[in-house]
C-alpha angles and dihedrals in degrees: 000000000000091000089056090057093050093044093050091057089073093056118061097176101060118147114260095253094048091046092051093051092047091049089055090056088085085076088068093088092053090045090052092053094048093048090044092052091046093051093045092049092047090050092051093044096049095053100055092202102118140258096281093056091047093053093045090053090049091049092052091047096048107029099065094055090043093055092044089053091050092050092046092047093047093049096045094050100036100219142020091229092064090060108035101036124072 
């Protein structure tokens, strides 16, 4: 859906039906957040092991890739200052 919105920006003469569907693609972000919240809450509800265990599992699932991305980004750019300073 989001891809349709970005792709339609390159074409100004789309038919009305296609243009309408592409404009509704902006709802894809909201749909993603709703589905994500639903699946996370279902995952937490089905396990019956408490909030702390749920967040610890999420931390161990997300943190390793986050730190790998930070290391990769840092090594590929060389320095933080080159990116964040004008």
